[in-house]
N, C-alpha and C positions, 0 to 999 in steps of 0.2 A: 491387729497389732503387728508391727514389724520393726526390726532394727537391722543393723548390718549383718548380724549373725543368725538371727532366728526370726522366722515369719510364722504368725499364728492366724489361722482362719477358723471361723465358727459358722457352721451351716446346720441350723436346727439342732438336732441331738448329737451332732458329730463335731469335734474339734480336731484340727490338724496342726501339728507342730513340725515345721520344716527347718532343718539345719541348712543354713544358707551361705556356705562358703565353698562353692563348687570348684574354685581354683585350687584348693588344697584337699579335695575329696572330703569336704565338710569336717576337717579336723577340728577338734574342740579346744578353744582357748577359754580364758576366764569369762569373757563376754558371752560366749556361746553357752557355757554352763549356767551362768546367772540368768541368761535369757530363757533357758529351759525351766529353771525354778520359777521365774516370774510368770511364765506361761502356765505352768501347773497351778500356781496360786490363783491366777485369774479364772482358769477353768474350774477349779475347785469350788468357786463361789457361785457357779451356775448349776443349780440342782437338775435342770433339764438336760444337761449334757450327760450322755451315758457312755460314749466311746471316744477315745483319743487316739488318733493316728500319728505316728512319729515316722518321718521320712527324711530324705536328704535331697537337696537340689542337685541338678545335673545328673551325672552318670554314676554316682556312688552314694551309699548310705552314710558311712563315716569311717575314716581311716584311723581314728584314735586321737591321740594327743597332738595339739598343734605345737610342733617343736620350734616354731619361730618364737614362741613365748617361753617355753620351758623345755630344755633339751631332753631331760629325763626326770623321772620322779625323784632321783637322788641329787639333782642339780639344785642350785640356789632357787628358792621359791617353790621347790617340789613338794614340800610338806603341806604348804597352803593349798596347792593345786590338788593334792590327794584328798584333803579334807572336803574340798568342793565337789570332786567327782564322787566321793562316797555319799555325800548328801544327795546328789542328783540321781545316782543309780538306785539308792535306797528309796528315794521318793517315788521314782517311777515304779519300782517293784511293789511298793506298798500303797500306791495310789489307789483310792477306793473306786475310781472309775476304770472301765476296761480299756486296756492299752493294746495297740496293734502296731508292730514295727513292720514297715514296708521296705524291703531291702532290694536295692539294685546295686550292681557294681561291687565295690569293696566294702566289707563290713568286718573290721578287724580291731584288735586291741580294745581301746575304750569304746569304740563303736560296737564291737562284739558284745561287750559287757552291758552297754546301754540296751541293745536289742534283747539280750537274755532276760532283762528285767521286765520286759513286756509280757502280757498274757498270751499273745499270739505273735508269730512271725510269718509273714508272707514274703516269698522271695522269687526273684527272677531265677529260673533254674540254672542259669550260667553265672550267677553272682559268685563272688569269692568271699568265703566266710571262715573266720578262725581267730585265734588269739594272736599268735605271732611274736609274743614278747621274747621267748627264748631264742628265736632266730634273729630278730631285729636288733636286740640290745643285750642279749644274754641275761635277761631278767625274768623273774616270775611275774605273773599278772599282778596288777596293783589296784584293781577295781572290783574284785570279787569273782573272777572267772574260775579260779581253782576251787571255789566253794559252790558256785551255782552250776557249773557245767556238769560235774558228776551227778548232781541231783536230777538234771534234765535228761542225760543220756547214759548214765551208768559210769562206774569208775574206770572200766577197761577202755571204753571208747574215749572218755575224757583224757586219760593218760596218753593215748595215741595222739590226740590233737594238741595237747599242751606240751608233751615232750618233744614232738617234732617241730611244732610251730607252723606246720603246713596249713594252707588254706584249702578248704574243700568247696565244691560247687553247691549251689542251692539244692540241686537234685540229690546230691549225696547227703546233705544236711537233713533233707526230708526223710530219707531212708533210715537214718539213725534217730529220728524223733526230735531233732533240734529245731527244725523248721516245720510248721504246720502244713503249709502249702507251697510247693515249688512249681512254677508254671512258666511257659514261654513269656518273654518280655512283653509281648503285646497283649497278654492276658492278665498281667499283674493288677491293673486297675479294676478290671471287671471282677476278678477274684476277691479283691478287697471289698468292693461294693457289695458283693454277695454275702460275705461274712458279716460285714457291718450291718446290713439290712436285717440279719437274723438276731442282732443284738439290740438294735435301736427300737424294736417293737416290744422290748421287755422293760420292766420297771427298773429305772436306774438305781433306786435304793435297794431293790431286791437283788440286782446284780452285785451291788457293793457288798451286801451281807454274804452272798454266795462266795465272793472272792475272799472275804475275811475268813469264812469257815474253812475253805480249801487251804489257805495259807496256814491256818492254825492247826490243821490236821497233822502236820509234820512235827509239831511241838507238844502234842497232848496225847493222852491215852484215848482209846475208843470211847470209853465211858465219859471222859471229859468232853470229847467231841460231840457226843449225843446231847450233853447238857447245854453246850454252846448252841446246837441246832434248836433245842427247845426254847432257849432264851430268845434266839433270833426270830422264831415263829411268833412268839408273843409280842415282840416289838413291832414286827412287820404287820401283824394283824390290826394294829392301831393306826397304820399310815393311810394317807389319802389314796395312794396308789392301790393298796389292797381293796379299799372300798370301791374304787373305780373299776377294778377288775371284776368284783362281784356284780356291780351294776351292768357292766358290759356283757357279762355272761347271761344275765337274765334277759337283757335286751337284744341278745344275739348280734352283737357288733364287736368291733375291735376296740379294746380299751385305749384311752388317751392318757398316758402316764406323764406325770410332772416331776417325779423324783422326790415327792414329799410324802 
């Protein structure tokens, strides 16, 4: 599936969503945002897909808002734009399949917020990553960075990034725990394949419940979390993937999961 702004490719257990506006560093307009939502809707319907890669065409991941459409969140039409971005970033963060942002070049403002919603971030060690709102427009983040970033890297480091608006390298981002893997540019694809291969041999439905439990852990007590785990085990024990795993173990072979 492809349109002017978003290209989607599916290869077995892996789906790729590529932001496709390299002439503006993949800045997101309404068509891009709706394209991401449409792509996630399509991917959601395929139980065999376990991993979604989000990346950008050309030499950048995403530079944020496409100012050719809306000058700023406070301009005319800004409220509508904000509602769409909230839907996109929330959908990515809570998407039941595993998401991996692959970052090259600039990843800032809305692009930064999009990447933070993913389960993993793999980056070119020389990429430029950060929020930038305070420096570019004298504004605070408008897509969740002030909420998500402290949870990812701690309050002190988040303050430094958000107060200054400075962009940091992929390597620096790895050191503070914002990026999972920062590698030389020519190793980004291989690093992505290595991580994805460790995920695609797992049960998609099992990964989905694992993600759900981890996300719930920040909102519940330990006892509540245990109860959620027990409920998940009971549900997963009745799935085709669990029965396939049992058969594969007895037959001493790799299981073939279908996400059902």
